[in-house]
All heavy atoms as TSV, in Angstrom:
chain	resi	resn	atom	element	x	y	z
A	1	MET	N	N	21.994	-22.369	7.039
A	1	MET	CA	C	20.785	-21.878	6.418
A	1	MET	C	C	19.907	-21.283	7.512
A	1	MET	O	O	19.894	-21.762	8.639
A	1	MET	CB	C	20.038	-23.003	5.732
A	1	MET	CG	C	20.776	-23.636	4.579
A	1	MET	SD	S	19.818	-24.955	3.786
A	1	MET	CE	C	19.816	-26.174	5.085
A	2	ARG	N	N	19.166	-20.282	7.121
A	2	ARG	CA	C	18.259	-19.626	8.062
A	2	ARG	C	C	16.814	-19.960	7.726
A	2	ARG	O	O	16.412	-19.893	6.578
A	2	ARG	CB	C	18.469	-18.123	8.000
A	2	ARG	CG	C	19.841	-17.704	8.482
A	2	ARG	CD	C	20.027	-16.203	8.297
A	2	ARG	NE	N	21.374	-15.835	8.659
A	2	ARG	CZ	C	22.378	-15.711	7.804
A	2	ARG	NH1	N	22.171	-15.912	6.515
A	2	ARG	NH2	N	23.578	-15.367	8.217
A	3	ILE	N	N	16.060	-20.304	8.738
A	3	ILE	CA	C	14.619	-20.471	8.594
A	3	ILE	C	C	14.000	-19.135	8.972
A	3	ILE	O	O	14.246	-18.619	10.060
A	3	ILE	CB	C	14.077	-21.596	9.503
A	3	ILE	CG1	C	14.682	-22.942	9.084
A	3	ILE	CG2	C	12.549	-21.649	9.428
A	3	ILE	CD1	C	14.257	-24.099	9.957
A	4	ARG	N	N	13.224	-18.576	8.040
A	4	ARG	CA	C	12.654	-17.243	8.243
A	4	ARG	C	C	11.137	-17.295	8.411
A	4	ARG	O	O	10.484	-18.221	7.947
A	4	ARG	CB	C	13.016	-16.340	7.070
A	4	ARG	CG	C	14.533	-16.111	6.977
A	4	ARG	CD	C	14.881	-15.145	5.867
A	4	ARG	NE	N	16.307	-14.951	5.756
A	4	ARG	CZ	C	16.988	-13.986	6.386
A	4	ARG	NH1	N	16.360	-13.134	7.155
A	4	ARG	NH2	N	18.299	-13.880	6.215
A	5	ALA	N	N	10.595	-16.278	9.063
A	5	ALA	CA	C	9.155	-16.206	9.341
A	5	ALA	C	C	8.336	-15.998	8.073
A	5	ALA	O	O	7.200	-16.476	7.984
A	5	ALA	CB	C	8.873	-15.088	10.336
A	6	ILE	N	N	8.886	-15.279	7.102
A	6	ILE	CA	C	8.213	-15.048	5.825
A	6	ILE	C	C	9.191	-15.367	4.702
A	6	ILE	O	O	10.410	-15.353	4.920
A	6	ILE	CB	C	7.684	-13.594	5.693
A	6	ILE	CG1	C	8.835	-12.587	5.770
A	6	ILE	CG2	C	6.607	-13.302	6.737
A	6	ILE	CD1	C	8.438	-11.153	5.472
A	7	PRO	N	N	8.707	-15.646	3.490
A	7	PRO	CA	C	9.600	-15.995	2.385
A	7	PRO	C	C	10.279	-14.770	1.774
A	7	PRO	O	O	9.958	-14.318	0.680
A	7	PRO	CB	C	8.678	-16.702	1.391
A	7	PRO	CG	C	7.348	-16.089	1.632
A	7	PRO	CD	C	7.307	-15.808	3.107
A	8	SER	N	N	11.232	-14.228	2.519
A	8	SER	CA	C	11.930	-13.016	2.093
A	8	SER	C	C	13.227	-12.886	2.873
A	8	SER	O	O	13.311	-13.316	4.042
A	8	SER	CB	C	11.049	-11.785	2.373
A	8	SER	OG	O	11.795	-10.601	2.252
A	9	LEU	N	N	14.225	-12.264	2.270
A	9	LEU	CA	C	15.473	-11.990	2.975
A	9	LEU	C	C	15.250	-11.038	4.144
A	9	LEU	O	O	16.060	-10.974	5.058
A	9	LEU	CB	C	16.510	-11.395	2.013
A	9	LEU	CG	C	16.988	-12.335	0.923
A	9	LEU	CD1	C	17.833	-11.579	-0.101
A	9	LEU	CD2	C	17.780	-13.487	1.529
A	10	LYS	N	N	14.134	-10.330	4.123
A	10	LYS	CA	C	13.797	-9.397	5.204
A	10	LYS	C	C	13.040	-10.069	6.341
A	10	LYS	O	O	12.757	-9.452	7.361
A	10	LYS	CB	C	12.984	-8.232	4.656
A	10	LYS	CG	C	13.775	-7.391	3.674
A	10	LYS	CD	C	12.945	-6.263	3.122
A	10	LYS	CE	C	13.764	-5.472	2.113
A	10	LYS	NZ	N	13.009	-4.383	1.506
A	11	GLY	N	N	12.691	-11.348	6.172
A	11	GLY	CA	C	11.942	-12.069	7.194
A	11	GLY	C	C	12.765	-12.310	8.445
A	11	GLY	O	O	13.979	-12.544	8.379
A	12	LYS	N	N	12.117	-12.269	9.590
A	12	LYS	CA	C	12.773	-12.531	10.870
A	12	LYS	C	C	13.338	-13.953	10.868
A	12	LYS	O	O	12.657	-14.905	10.455
A	12	LYS	CB	C	11.762	-12.373	12.008
A	12	LYS	CG	C	12.335	-12.686	13.368
A	12	LYS	CD	C	11.277	-12.570	14.448
A	12	LYS	CE	C	11.861	-12.994	15.781
A	12	LYS	NZ	N	10.842	-12.994	16.838
A	13	VAL	N	N	14.577	-14.105	11.342
A	13	VAL	CA	C	15.194	-15.431	11.438
A	13	VAL	C	C	14.635	-16.139	12.665
A	13	VAL	O	O	14.743	-15.645	13.791
A	13	VAL	CB	C	16.739	-15.315	11.520
A	13	VAL	CG1	C	17.353	-16.692	11.714
A	13	VAL	CG2	C	17.298	-14.652	10.274
A	14	LEU	N	N	14.018	-17.306	12.436
A	14	LEU	CA	C	13.428	-18.095	13.519
A	14	LEU	C	C	14.388	-19.145	14.054
A	14	LEU	O	O	14.340	-19.502	15.226
A	14	LEU	CB	C	12.160	-18.797	13.020
A	14	LEU	CG	C	11.064	-17.903	12.456
A	14	LEU	CD1	C	9.932	-18.762	11.894
A	14	LEU	CD2	C	10.551	-16.954	13.532
A	15	ALA	N	N	15.247	-19.654	13.174
A	15	ALA	CA	C	16.183	-20.715	13.549
A	15	ALA	C	C	17.242	-20.829	12.463
A	15	ALA	O	O	17.085	-20.291	11.366
A	15	ALA	CB	C	15.452	-22.053	13.709
A	16	THR	N	N	18.316	-21.534	12.769
A	16	THR	CA	C	19.323	-21.850	11.767
A	16	THR	C	C	19.440	-23.366	11.659
A	16	THR	O	O	19.155	-24.090	12.616
A	16	THR	CB	C	20.695	-21.246	12.100
A	16	THR	OG1	O	21.108	-21.714	13.384
A	16	THR	CG2	C	20.640	-19.728	12.105
A	17	VAL	N	N	19.829	-23.818	10.489
A	17	VAL	CA	C	19.959	-25.249	10.218
A	17	VAL	C	C	21.378	-25.491	9.729
A	17	VAL	O	O	21.847	-24.808	8.822
A	17	VAL	CB	C	18.944	-25.701	9.142
A	17	VAL	CG1	C	19.085	-27.182	8.854
A	17	VAL	CG2	C	17.532	-25.371	9.565
A	18	SER	N	N	22.054	-26.468	10.321
A	18	SER	CA	C	23.406	-26.824	9.904
A	18	SER	C	C	23.362	-27.919	8.853
A	18	SER	O	O	22.337	-28.572	8.649
A	18	SER	CB	C	24.216	-27.300	11.103
A	18	SER	OG	O	24.300	-26.286	12.064
A	19	SER	N	N	24.491	-28.175	8.244
A	19	SER	CA	C	24.589	-29.131	7.148
A	19	SER	C	C	24.028	-30.526	7.436
A	19	SER	O	O	23.295	-31.044	6.626
A	19	SER	CB	C	26.043	-29.234	6.698
A	19	SER	OG	O	26.162	-30.133	5.639
A	20	PRO	N	N	24.346	-31.165	8.573
A	20	PRO	CA	C	23.808	-32.515	8.763
A	20	PRO	C	C	22.334	-32.549	9.170
A	20	PRO	O	O	21.690	-33.587	9.107
A	20	PRO	CB	C	24.676	-33.102	9.871
A	20	PRO	CG	C	25.126	-31.920	10.648
A	20	PRO	CD	C	25.260	-30.797	9.644
A	21	ASP	N	N	21.784	-31.403	9.584
A	21	ASP	CA	C	20.384	-31.349	10.004
A	21	ASP	C	C	19.459	-31.533	8.809
A	21	ASP	O	O	19.789	-31.189	7.695
A	21	ASP	CB	C	20.068	-30.010	10.676
A	21	ASP	CG	C	20.853	-29.775	11.951
A	21	ASP	OD1	O	21.325	-30.765	12.540
A	21	ASP	OD2	O	20.998	-28.615	12.344
A	22	ARG	N	N	18.279	-32.047	9.081
A	22	ARG	CA	C	17.292	-32.262	8.025
A	22	ARG	C	C	16.099	-31.349	8.262
A	22	ARG	O	O	15.769	-30.998	9.380
A	22	ARG	CB	C	16.825	-33.707	8.018
A	22	ARG	CG	C	17.949	-34.686	7.751
A	22	ARG	CD	C	17.473	-35.764	6.813
A	22	ARG	NE	N	18.493	-36.757	6.592
A	22	ARG	CZ	C	19.281	-36.770	5.529
A	22	ARG	NH1	N	19.175	-35.837	4.628
A	22	ARG	NH2	N	20.176	-37.708	5.371
A	23	VAL	N	N	15.455	-30.980	7.158
A	23	VAL	CA	C	14.201	-30.246	7.225
A	23	VAL	C	C	13.163	-31.032	6.439
A	23	VAL	O	O	13.499	-31.787	5.532
A	23	VAL	CB	C	14.325	-28.810	6.677
A	23	VAL	CG1	C	15.239	-27.968	7.536
A	23	VAL	CG2	C	14.779	-28.793	5.235
A	24	VAL	N	N	11.904	-30.843	6.795
A	24	VAL	CA	C	10.808	-31.544	6.128
A	24	VAL	C	C	9.958	-30.512	5.387
A	24	VAL	O	O	9.477	-29.541	5.995
A	24	VAL	CB	C	9.947	-32.320	7.151
A	24	VAL	CG1	C	8.773	-33.002	6.460
A	24	VAL	CG2	C	10.789	-33.325	7.912
A	25	PHE	N	N	9.794	-30.719	4.100
A	25	PHE	CA	C	8.994	-29.834	3.255
A	25	PHE	C	C	7.547	-29.852	3.730
A	25	PHE	O	O	6.963	-30.909	3.957
A	25	PHE	CB	C	9.111	-30.290	1.799
A	25	PHE	CG	C	8.318	-29.477	0.824
A	25	PHE	CD1	C	8.526	-28.115	0.697
A	25	PHE	CD2	C	7.377	-30.079	0.017
A	25	PHE	CE1	C	7.804	-27.360	-0.217
A	25	PHE	CE2	C	6.657	-29.345	-0.907
A	25	PHE	CZ	C	6.868	-27.980	-1.017
A	26	GLN	N	N	6.943	-28.662	3.852
A	26	GLN	CA	C	5.576	-28.536	4.351
A	26	GLN	C	C	4.547	-28.283	3.248
A	26	GLN	O	O	3.402	-27.933	3.530
A	26	GLN	CB	C	5.513	-27.414	5.401
A	26	GLN	CG	C	6.367	-27.689	6.618
A	26	GLN	CD	C	5.924	-28.917	7.377
A	26	GLN	OE1	O	4.836	-28.942	7.961
A	26	GLN	NE2	N	6.737	-29.958	7.349
A	27	GLY	N	N	4.955	-28.458	1.994
A	27	GLY	CA	C	4.003	-28.400	0.889
A	27	GLY	C	C	3.727	-27.034	0.295
A	27	GLY	O	O	2.822	-26.906	-0.516
A	28	ALA	N	N	4.497	-26.008	0.682
A	28	ALA	CA	C	4.263	-24.672	0.135
A	28	ALA	C	C	5.541	-24.103	-0.465
A	28	ALA	O	O	6.620	-24.246	0.099
A	28	ALA	CB	C	3.744	-23.736	1.216
A	29	VAL	N	N	5.383	-23.465	-1.627
A	29	VAL	CA	C	6.479	-22.787	-2.317
A	29	VAL	C	C	6.045	-21.343	-2.521
A	29	VAL	O	O	4.905	-21.083	-2.905
A	29	VAL	CB	C	6.767	-23.450	-3.687
A	29	VAL	CG1	C	7.870	-22.722	-4.421
A	29	VAL	CG2	C	7.103	-24.916	-3.513
A	30	SER	N	N	6.944	-20.411	-2.268
A	30	SER	CA	C	6.601	-18.991	-2.420
A	30	SER	C	C	6.323	-18.639	-3.879
A	30	SER	O	O	6.893	-19.234	-4.793
A	30	SER	CB	C	7.743	-18.117	-1.891
A	30	SER	OG	O	8.880	-18.231	-2.730
A	31	ALA	N	N	5.483	-17.647	-4.078
A	31	ALA	CA	C	5.234	-17.128	-5.416
A	31	ALA	C	C	6.403	-16.249	-5.859
A	31	ALA	O	O	6.715	-16.163	-7.041
A	31	ALA	CB	C	3.939	-16.328	-5.436
A	32	ASN	N	N	7.047	-15.614	-4.893
A	32	ASN	CA	C	8.160	-14.712	-5.187
A	32	ASN	C	C	9.499	-15.453	-5.215
A	32	ASN	O	O	9.634	-16.538	-4.668
A	32	ASN	CB	C	8.235	-13.601	-4.139
A	32	ASN	CG	C	8.535	-14.125	-2.749
A	32	ASN	OD1	O	7.795	-14.958	-2.215
A	32	ASN	ND2	N	9.618	-13.667	-2.155
A	33	THR	N	N	10.457	-14.834	-5.885
A	33	THR	CA	C	11.835	-15.315	-5.873
A	33	THR	C	C	12.732	-14.184	-5.397
A	33	THR	O	O	12.340	-13.008	-5.439
A	33	THR	CB	C	12.309	-15.771	-7.267
A	33	THR	OG1	O	12.254	-14.664	-8.158
A	33	THR	CG2	C	11.471	-16.920	-7.799
A	34	ASP	N	N	13.923	-14.530	-4.928
A	34	ASP	CA	C	14.929	-13.546	-4.552
A	34	ASP	C	C	16.242	-13.928	-5.204
A	34	ASP	O	O	16.531	-15.122	-5.372
A	34	ASP	CB	C	15.121	-13.497	-3.031
A	34	ASP	CG	C	14.020	-12.727	-2.327
A	34	ASP	OD1	O	13.698	-11.617	-2.787
A	34	ASP	OD2	O	13.492	-13.228	-1.309
A	35	GLU	N	N	17.023	-12.919	-5.558
A	35	GLU	CA	C	18.350	-13.166	-6.112
A	35	GLU	C	C	19.367	-13.099	-4.971
A	35	GLU	O	O	19.419	-12.118	-4.233
A	35	GLU	CB	C	18.685	-12.121	-7.174
A	35	GLU	CG	C	19.983	-12.415	-7.886
A	35	GLU	CD	C	20.219	-11.493	-9.050
A	35	GLU	OE1	O	19.496	-11.626	-10.054
A	35	GLU	OE2	O	21.115	-10.639	-8.935
A	36	VAL	N	N	20.155	-14.167	-4.855
A	36	VAL	CA	C	21.127	-14.290	-3.773
A	36	VAL	C	C	22.420	-14.855	-4.341
A	36	VAL	O	O	22.390	-15.710	-5.229
A	36	VAL	CB	C	20.584	-15.238	-2.666
A	36	VAL	CG1	C	21.625	-15.505	-1.601
A	36	VAL	CG2	C	19.333	-14.659	-2.046
A	37	ILE	N	N	23.543	-14.391	-3.809
A	37	ILE	CA	C	24.840	-14.956	-4.187
A	37	ILE	C	C	25.258	-15.934	-3.088
A	37	ILE	O	O	25.385	-15.559	-1.923
A	37	ILE	CB	C	25.904	-13.855	-4.358
A	37	ILE	CG1	C	25.501	-12.915	-5.486
A	37	ILE	CG2	C	27.273	-14.484	-4.640
A	37	ILE	CD1	C	26.378	-11.691	-5.615
A	38	LEU	N	N	25.414	-17.205	-3.467
A	38	LEU	CA	C	25.855	-18.266	-2.550
A	38	LEU	C	C	27.075	-18.929	-3.161
A	38	LEU	O	O	27.045	-19.340	-4.318
A	38	LEU	CB	C	24.758	-19.319	-2.361
A	38	LEU	CG	C	23.469	-18.873	-1.698
A	38	LEU	CD1	C	22.434	-19.986	-1.783
A	38	LEU	CD2	C	23.725	-18.512	-0.247
A	39	ARG	N	N	28.112	-19.051	-2.384
A	39	ARG	CA	C	29.341	-19.715	-2.843
A	39	ARG	C	C	29.786	-19.167	-4.203
A	39	ARG	O	O	30.077	-19.917	-5.127
A	39	ARG	CB	C	29.142	-21.223	-2.868
A	39	ARG	CG	C	28.853	-21.798	-1.464
A	39	ARG	CD	C	28.449	-23.262	-1.475
A	39	ARG	NE	N	27.175	-23.545	-2.081
A	39	ARG	CZ	C	25.987	-23.391	-1.496
A	39	ARG	NH1	N	25.915	-22.940	-0.285
A	39	ARG	NH2	N	24.880	-23.705	-2.133
A	40	ASP	N	N	29.814	-17.831	-4.319
A	40	ASP	CA	C	30.269	-17.125	-5.530
A	40	ASP	C	C	29.429	-17.391	-6.779
A	40	ASP	O	O	29.889	-17.205	-7.894
A	40	ASP	CB	C	31.738	-17.438	-5.825
A	40	ASP	CG	C	32.657	-16.971	-4.712
A	40	ASP	OD1	O	32.381	-15.895	-4.139
A	40	ASP	OD2	O	33.640	-17.668	-4.419
A	41	LYS	N	N	28.207	-17.857	-6.605
A	41	LYS	CA	C	27.310	-18.079	-7.731
A	41	LYS	C	C	25.990	-17.363	-7.450
A	41	LYS	O	O	25.501	-17.371	-6.330
A	41	LYS	CB	C	27.067	-19.584	-7.928
A	41	LYS	CG	C	26.255	-19.893	-9.165
A	41	LYS	CD	C	26.179	-21.377	-9.442
A	41	LYS	CE	C	25.321	-21.624	-10.664
A	41	LYS	NZ	N	25.117	-23.031	-10.930
A	42	THR	N	N	25.410	-16.763	-8.475
A	42	THR	CA	C	24.150	-16.036	-8.322
A	42	THR	C	C	22.976	-16.970	-8.587
A	42	THR	O	O	22.944	-17.669	-9.595
A	42	THR	CB	C	24.089	-14.832	-9.285
A	42	THR	OG1	O	25.206	-13.982	-9.013
A	42	THR	CG2	C	22.803	-14.052	-9.109
A	43	TYR	N	N	22.012	-16.957	-7.672
A	43	TYR	CA	C	20.800	-17.775	-7.787
A	43	TYR	C	C	19.576	-16.868	-7.759
A	43	TYR	O	O	19.586	-15.826	-7.122
A	43	TYR	CB	C	20.689	-18.766	-6.622
A	43	TYR	CG	C	21.790	-19.784	-6.574
A	43	TYR	CD1	C	22.969	-19.527	-5.880
A	43	TYR	CD2	C	21.661	-21.007	-7.221
A	43	TYR	CE1	C	23.985	-20.466	-5.839
A	43	TYR	CE2	C	22.670	-21.958	-7.177
A	43	TYR	CZ	C	23.832	-21.673	-6.477
A	43	TYR	OH	O	24.833	-22.604	-6.436
A	44	ASN	N	N	18.522	-17.285	-8.404
A	44	ASN	CA	C	17.229	-16.628	-8.325
A	44	ASN	C	C	16.234	-17.740	-8.037
A	44	ASN	O	O	15.817	-18.457	-8.939
A	44	ASN	CB	C	16.907	-15.898	-9.629
A	44	ASN	CG	C	15.742	-14.963	-9.468
A	44	ASN	OD1	O	15.016	-15.014	-8.484
A	44	ASN	ND2	N	15.551	-14.095	-10.434
A	45	SER	N	N	15.872	-17.887	-6.777
A	45	SER	CA	C	15.126	-19.065	-6.354
A	45	SER	C	C	13.887	-18.705	-5.538
A	45	SER	O	O	13.799	-17.634	-4.949
A	45	SER	CB	C	16.053	-19.953	-5.513
A	45	SER	OG	O	15.421	-21.167	-5.180
A	46	HIS	N	N	12.965	-19.649	-5.496
A	46	HIS	CA	C	11.787	-19.556	-4.634
A	46	HIS	C	C	12.186	-19.933	-3.211
A	46	HIS	O	O	13.276	-20.447	-2.955
A	46	HIS	CB	C	10.688	-20.523	-5.114
A	46	HIS	CG	C	10.109	-20.152	-6.422
A	46	HIS	ND1	N	9.090	-19.242	-6.562
A	46	HIS	CD2	C	10.419	-20.547	-7.677
A	46	HIS	CE1	C	8.783	-19.103	-7.821
A	46	HIS	NE2	N	9.585	-19.887	-8.542
A	47	TRP	N	N	11.268	-19.732	-2.304
A	47	TRP	CA	C	11.410	-20.133	-0.907
A	47	TRP	C	C	10.507	-21.341	-0.657
A	47	TRP	O	O	9.450	-21.473	-1.277
A	47	TRP	CB	C	10.989	-18.987	0.012
A	47	TRP	CG	C	11.885	-17.802	-0.080
A	47	TRP	CD1	C	11.893	-16.847	-1.058
A	47	TRP	CD2	C	12.908	-17.448	0.832
A	47	TRP	NE1	N	12.861	-15.915	-0.810
A	47	TRP	CE2	C	13.506	-16.261	0.373
A	47	TRP	CE3	C	13.395	-18.005	2.015
A	47	TRP	CZ2	C	14.541	-15.629	1.028
A	47	TRP	CZ3	C	14.423	-17.373	2.677
A	47	TRP	CH2	C	14.993	-16.206	2.181
A	48	TYR	N	N	10.928	-22.219	0.266
A	48	TYR	CA	C	10.175	-23.435	0.574
A	48	TYR	C	C	9.829	-23.455	2.058
A	48	TYR	O	O	10.687	-23.197	2.898
A	48	TYR	CB	C	10.994	-24.679	0.213
A	48	TYR	CG	C	11.219	-24.781	-1.271
A	48	TYR	CD1	C	12.267	-24.109	-1.890
A	48	TYR	CD2	C	10.353	-25.506	-2.068
A	48	TYR	CE1	C	12.449	-24.168	-3.260
A	48	TYR	CE2	C	10.529	-25.574	-3.443
A	48	TYR	CZ	C	11.582	-24.902	-4.024
A	48	TYR	OH	O	11.750	-24.961	-5.381
A	49	LYS	N	N	8.572	-23.762	2.332
A	49	LYS	CA	C	8.132	-23.854	3.726
A	49	LYS	C	C	8.585	-25.199	4.276
A	49	LYS	O	O	8.298	-26.244	3.677
A	49	LYS	CB	C	6.619	-23.703	3.833
A	49	LYS	CG	C	6.151	-23.464	5.248
A	49	LYS	CD	C	4.691	-23.051	5.263
A	49	LYS	CE	C	4.298	-22.529	6.624
A	49	LYS	NZ	N	2.899	-22.094	6.620
A	50	VAL	N	N	9.286	-25.164	5.415
A	50	VAL	CA	C	9.855	-26.380	5.995
A	50	VAL	C	C	9.646	-26.414	7.505
A	50	VAL	O	O	9.322	-25.403	8.132
A	50	VAL	CB	C	11.382	-26.473	5.704
A	50	VAL	CG1	C	11.658	-26.557	4.212
A	50	VAL	CG2	C	12.138	-25.320	6.344
A	51	ARG	N	N	9.866	-27.587	8.064
A	51	ARG	CA	C	9.884	-27.778	9.516
A	51	ARG	C	C	11.217	-28.408	9.857
A	51	ARG	O	O	11.618	-29.400	9.235
A	51	ARG	CB	C	8.735	-28.693	9.971
A	51	ARG	CG	C	8.741	-28.960	11.479
A	51	ARG	CD	C	7.581	-29.850	11.925
A	51	ARG	NE	N	7.243	-30.931	11.010
A	51	ARG	CZ	C	7.865	-32.112	10.955
A	51	ARG	NH1	N	8.877	-32.379	11.749
A	51	ARG	NH2	N	7.452	-33.034	10.096
A	52	ASN	N	N	11.914	-27.859	10.855
A	52	ASN	CA	C	13.191	-28.457	11.244
A	52	ASN	C	C	12.982	-29.519	12.317
A	52	ASN	O	O	11.848	-29.779	12.747
A	52	ASN	CB	C	14.208	-27.393	11.671
A	52	ASN	CG	C	13.874	-26.716	12.986
A	52	ASN	OD1	O	12.894	-27.038	13.647
A	52	ASN	ND2	N	14.691	-25.742	13.372
A	53	GLU	N	N	14.062	-30.139	12.764
A	53	GLU	CA	C	13.976	-31.251	13.717
A	53	GLU	C	C	13.408	-30.838	15.075
A	53	GLU	O	O	12.861	-31.660	15.791
A	53	GLU	CB	C	15.357	-31.884	13.883
A	53	GLU	CG	C	15.824	-32.589	12.617
A	53	GLU	CD	C	17.248	-33.112	12.712
A	53	GLU	OE1	O	18.004	-32.673	13.607
A	53	GLU	OE2	O	17.606	-33.950	11.872
A	54	SER	N	N	13.532	-29.545	15.428
A	54	SER	CA	C	12.983	-29.092	16.709
A	54	SER	C	C	11.544	-28.595	16.588
A	54	SER	O	O	10.948	-28.152	17.563
A	54	SER	CB	C	13.877	-28.005	17.323
A	54	SER	OG	O	13.864	-26.853	16.525
A	55	GLY	N	N	10.984	-28.643	15.373
A	55	GLY	CA	C	9.581	-28.300	15.172
A	55	GLY	C	C	9.311	-26.890	14.682
A	55	GLY	O	O	8.162	-26.521	14.479
A	56	THR	N	N	10.356	-26.096	14.476
A	56	THR	CA	C	10.169	-24.744	13.964
A	56	THR	C	C	9.724	-24.813	12.503
A	56	THR	O	O	10.323	-25.520	11.699
A	56	THR	CB	C	11.484	-23.935	14.056
A	56	THR	OG1	O	11.884	-23.862	15.427
A	56	THR	CG2	C	11.313	-22.531	13.499
A	57	ILE	N	N	8.663	-24.081	12.171
A	57	ILE	CA	C	8.160	-24.023	10.805
A	57	ILE	C	C	8.410	-22.635	10.255
A	57	ILE	O	O	8.121	-21.627	10.919
A	57	ILE	CB	C	6.661	-24.370	10.743
A	57	ILE	CG1	C	6.448	-25.815	11.182
A	57	ILE	CG2	C	6.112	-24.142	9.334
A	57	ILE	CD1	C	5.000	-26.237	11.262
A	58	GLY	N	N	8.981	-22.574	9.055
A	58	GLY	CA	C	9.266	-21.302	8.412
A	58	GLY	C	C	9.735	-21.541	6.990
A	58	GLY	O	O	9.482	-22.601	6.414
A	59	TRP	N	N	10.448	-20.562	6.443
A	59	TRP	CA	C	10.827	-20.574	5.034
A	59	TRP	C	C	12.334	-20.618	4.857
A	59	TRP	O	O	13.055	-19.887	5.530
A	59	TRP	CB	C	10.276	-19.338	4.347
A	59	TRP	CG	C	8.781	-19.284	4.363
A	59	TRP	CD1	C	7.981	-18.793	5.359
A	59	TRP	CD2	C	7.902	-19.765	3.362
A	59	TRP	NE1	N	6.663	-18.930	5.020
A	59	TRP	CE2	C	6.585	-19.523	3.790
A	59	TRP	CE3	C	8.099	-20.363	2.116
A	59	TRP	CZ2	C	5.464	-19.857	3.036
A	59	TRP	CZ3	C	6.981	-20.694	1.365
A	59	TRP	CH2	C	5.686	-20.439	1.823
A	60	ILE	N	N	12.810	-21.476	3.936
A	60	ILE	CA	C	14.228	-21.575	3.593
A	60	ILE	C	C	14.384	-21.276	2.110
A	60	ILE	O	O	13.574	-21.718	1.282
A	60	ILE	CB	C	14.796	-22.971	3.925
A	60	ILE	CG1	C	15.006	-23.095	5.422
A	60	ILE	CG2	C	16.090	-23.237	3.183
A	60	ILE	CD1	C	15.720	-24.357	5.857
A	61	TYR	N	N	15.448	-20.552	1.790
A	61	TYR	CA	C	15.744	-20.203	0.401
A	61	TYR	C	C	16.069	-21.467	-0.381
A	61	TYR	O	O	16.907	-22.273	0.026
A	61	TYR	CB	C	16.912	-19.220	0.367
A	61	TYR	CG	C	17.189	-18.645	-0.990
A	61	TYR	CD1	C	16.251	-17.829	-1.616
A	61	TYR	CD2	C	18.370	-18.914	-1.652
A	61	TYR	CE1	C	16.506	-17.296	-2.871
A	61	TYR	CE2	C	18.626	-18.382	-2.897
A	61	TYR	CZ	C	17.686	-17.564	-3.502
A	61	TYR	OH	O	17.927	-17.041	-4.740
A	62	GLY	N	N	15.409	-21.671	-1.492
A	62	GLY	CA	C	15.511	-22.906	-2.270
A	62	GLY	C	C	16.901	-23.280	-2.719
A	62	GLY	O	O	17.269	-24.448	-2.669
A	63	ALA	N	N	17.703	-22.317	-3.140
A	63	ALA	CA	C	19.043	-22.623	-3.626
A	63	ALA	C	C	19.969	-23.124	-2.524
A	63	ALA	O	O	20.989	-23.746	-2.796
A	63	ALA	CB	C	19.655	-21.405	-4.309
A	64	ALA	N	N	19.612	-22.878	-1.280
A	64	ALA	CA	C	20.446	-23.296	-0.150
A	64	ALA	C	C	20.155	-24.725	0.296
A	64	ALA	O	O	20.900	-25.289	1.085
A	64	ALA	CB	C	20.243	-22.343	1.025
A	65	ILE	N	N	19.092	-25.307	-0.211
A	65	ILE	CA	C	18.685	-26.643	0.239
A	65	ILE	C	C	19.369	-27.718	-0.605
A	65	ILE	O	O	19.261	-27.713	-1.825
A	65	ILE	CB	C	17.154	-26.829	0.125
A	65	ILE	CG1	C	16.444	-25.825	1.017
A	65	ILE	CG2	C	16.753	-28.247	0.512
A	65	ILE	CD1	C	14.941	-25.833	0.847
A	66	GLY	N	N	20.027	-28.636	0.063
A	66	GLY	CA	C	20.587	-29.810	-0.633
A	66	GLY	C	C	19.497	-30.836	-0.822
A	66	GLY	O	O	18.699	-31.076	0.077
A	67	LYS	N	N	19.418	-31.428	-1.972
A	67	LYS	CA	C	18.356	-32.411	-2.241
A	67	LYS	C	C	18.932	-33.807	-2.170
A	67	LYS	O	O	19.894	-34.131	-2.840
A	67	LYS	CB	C	17.742	-32.131	-3.606
A	67	LYS	CG	C	17.043	-30.795	-3.636
A	67	LYS	CD	C	16.505	-30.498	-5.012
A	67	LYS	CE	C	15.755	-29.202	-5.027
A	67	LYS	NZ	N	16.590	-28.032	-5.005
A	68	ASN	N	N	18.339	-34.634	-1.320
A	68	ASN	CA	C	18.766	-36.045	-1.169
A	68	ASN	C	C	17.645	-36.970	-1.566
A	68	ASN	O	O	16.527	-36.716	-1.440
A	68	ASN	CB	C	19.171	-36.331	0.274
A	68	ASN	CG	C	20.453	-35.601	0.644
A	68	ASN	OD1	O	21.340	-35.443	-0.177
A	68	ASN	ND2	N	20.534	-35.183	1.879
């Protein structure tokens, strides 16, 4: 997953997050949605503001986030 500077596929990639890594929700959800194909399925999801383990804060596409 890519953490982006703005909630858009056009946003600059600030960091990447691997499967075992965790992110912490920062309380913001984008007003916009984007349509993306992940694992052969089409999603139309919001973006979520998160912080990764190294402290980078940015936006991750909602459909890419596993919920635990």
